[in-house]
C-alpha positions as CSV (number, residue, x, y, z in Angstrom):
1,X,-1.2,49.0,10.6
2,X,1.7,47.0,12.0
3,X,3.4,44.2,9.9
4,X,2.0,41.4,12.1
5,X,-1.7,42.3,11.5
6,X,-0.9,42.8,7.8
7,X,0.6,39.3,7.6
8,X,-2.3,37.8,9.6
9,X,-4.8,39.5,7.2
10,X,-2.8,38.2,4.2
11,X,-2.8,34.7,5.7
12,X,-6.5,34.7,6.3
13,X,-7.1,36.0,2.8
14,X,-4.9,33.2,1.4
15,X,-6.8,30.7,3.5
16,X,-10.2,31.8,2.4
17,X,-9.2,32.8,-1.1
18,X,-11.7,31.2,-3.6
19,X,-14.6,31.2,-1.2
20,X,-17.5,33.4,-2.3
21,X,-20.8,33.9,-0.8
22,X,-22.7,30.7,-1.4
23,X,-19.8,28.4,-1.9
24,X,-16.4,27.8,-3.4
25,X,-15.4,29.2,-6.7
26,X,-14.9,26.5,-9.4
27,X,-11.6,28.1,-10.4
28,X,-9.4,26.1,-8.0
29,X,-6.0,24.8,-9.1
30,X,-7.4,21.4,-9.8
31,X,-10.8,20.6,-11.2
32,X,-12.9,17.8,-9.8
33,X,-12.4,16.0,-13.1
34,X,-8.6,16.2,-12.9
35,X,-8.6,14.9,-9.3
36,X,-10.8,12.0,-10.3
37,X,-8.4,11.2,-13.2
38,X,-5.5,11.2,-10.8
39,X,-7.3,8.8,-8.4
40,X,-8.2,6.6,-11.4
41,X,-4.6,6.5,-12.6
42,X,-3.4,5.4,-9.1
43,X,-6.2,2.8,-8.9
44,X,-5.2,1.4,-12.3
45,X,-1.5,1.2,-11.3
46,X,-2.5,-0.7,-8.2
47,X,-4.6,-3.1,-10.2
48,X,-1.8,-3.6,-12.7
49,X,0.5,-4.6,-9.8
50,X,-2.1,-7.0,-8.5
51,X,-2.7,-8.6,-11.9
52,X,1.0,-9.0,-12.5
53,X,1.4,-10.7,-9.0
54,X,-1.5,-13.0,-9.7
55,X,-0.1,-13.8,-13.2
56,X,3.3,-14.8,-11.6
57,X,1.6,-16.8,-8.9
58,X,-0.6,-18.7,-11.4
59,X,2.5,-19.4,-13.5
60,X,4.3,-20.8,-10.4
61,X,1.2,-23.0,-9.5
62,X,1.2,-24.3,-13.1
63,X,4.9,-25.2,-12.8
64,X,4.2,-27.0,-9.5
65,X,1.3,-29.0,-11.0
66,X,3.4,-29.9,-14.0
67,X,6.2,-31.1,-11.8
68,X,3.8,-33.1,-9.6
69,X,2.1,-34.7,-12.6
70,X,5.5,-35.7,-14.0
71,X,6.4,-37.2,-10.7
72,X,3.1,-39.1,-10.5
73,X,3.5,-40.3,-14.1
74,X,6.9,-41.8,-13.1
75,X,5.5,-43.8,-10.2
76,X,4.7,-47.5,-10.6
77,X,1.3,-48.5,-9.2
78,X,1.1,-52.0,-7.8
Protein backbone atom coordinates (compact mmCIF):
# COMPACT_ATOMS: atom_id res chain seq x y z
CA UNK A 1 0.00 0.00 0.00
CA UNK A 2 1.44 3.37 -0.96
CA UNK A 3 1.54 6.26 1.51
CA UNK A 4 -1.09 8.34 -0.33
CA UNK A 5 -3.79 5.67 -0.13
CA UNK A 6 -2.87 5.09 3.51
CA UNK A 7 -3.30 8.85 4.22
CA UNK A 8 -6.57 8.91 2.29
CA UNK A 9 -7.87 5.95 4.27
CA UNK A 10 -6.82 7.63 7.53
CA UNK A 11 -8.51 10.87 6.46
CA UNK A 12 -11.75 9.02 5.66
CA UNK A 13 -11.54 7.17 8.95
CA UNK A 14 -11.07 10.46 10.82
CA UNK A 15 -13.95 12.03 8.89
CA UNK A 16 -16.34 9.21 9.62
CA UNK A 17 -15.02 8.37 13.07
CA UNK A 18 -17.89 8.12 15.49
CA UNK A 19 -20.48 7.05 12.93
CA UNK A 20 -21.85 3.63 13.57
CA UNK A 21 -24.52 1.71 11.84
CA UNK A 22 -27.77 3.43 12.68
CA UNK A 23 -26.39 6.80 13.64
CA UNK A 24 -23.68 8.74 15.40
CA UNK A 25 -22.16 7.62 18.67
CA UNK A 26 -22.97 9.75 21.69
CA UNK A 27 -19.32 9.93 22.70
CA UNK A 28 -18.42 13.05 20.71
CA UNK A 29 -16.09 15.68 22.14
CA UNK A 30 -19.04 17.86 23.21
CA UNK A 31 -22.37 16.59 24.38
CA UNK A 32 -25.59 18.23 23.25
CA UNK A 33 -26.04 19.58 26.78
CA UNK A 34 -22.60 21.25 26.75
CA UNK A 35 -23.32 22.87 23.38
CA UNK A 36 -26.69 24.12 24.63
CA UNK A 37 -24.99 25.56 27.72
CA UNK A 38 -22.44 27.40 25.57
CA UNK A 39 -25.20 28.84 23.38
CA UNK A 40 -27.12 29.91 26.48
CA UNK A 41 -24.03 31.63 27.92
CA UNK A 42 -23.54 33.58 24.67
CA UNK A 43 -27.23 34.54 24.64
CA UNK A 44 -27.04 35.69 28.28
CA UNK A 45 -23.96 37.81 27.50
CA UNK A 46 -25.81 39.41 24.59
CA UNK A 47 -28.83 40.13 26.77
CA UNK A 48 -26.64 41.66 29.47
CA UNK A 49 -25.11 44.00 26.90
CA UNK A 50 -28.57 45.05 25.69
CA UNK A 51 -29.87 45.57 29.22
CA UNK A 52 -26.85 47.73 30.08
CA UNK A 53 -27.38 49.79 26.93
CA UNK A 54 -31.08 50.28 27.72
CA UNK A 55 -30.22 51.21 31.31
CA UNK A 56 -27.78 53.91 30.14
CA UNK A 57 -30.26 55.13 27.55
CA UNK A 58 -33.09 55.38 30.09
CA UNK A 59 -30.75 57.26 32.45
CA UNK A 60 -29.92 59.71 29.67
CA UNK A 61 -33.63 60.19 28.91
CA UNK A 62 -34.30 60.80 32.61
CA UNK A 63 -31.58 63.46 32.67
CA UNK A 64 -33.07 65.17 29.61
CA UNK A 65 -36.55 65.16 31.14
CA UNK A 66 -35.23 66.61 34.39
CA UNK A 67 -33.38 69.32 32.45
CA UNK A 68 -36.43 70.20 30.40
CA UNK A 69 -38.69 70.25 33.46
CA UNK A 70 -36.25 72.60 35.21
CA UNK A 71 -36.20 74.86 32.15
CA UNK A 72 -40.02 74.85 31.97
CA UNK A 73 -40.28 75.61 35.69
CA UNK A 74 -38.12 78.70 35.13
CA UNK A 75 -40.33 80.11 32.39
CA UNK A 76 -42.78 82.85 33.20
CA UNK A 77 -46.23 82.21 31.74
CA UNK A 78 -48.20 85.31 30.80
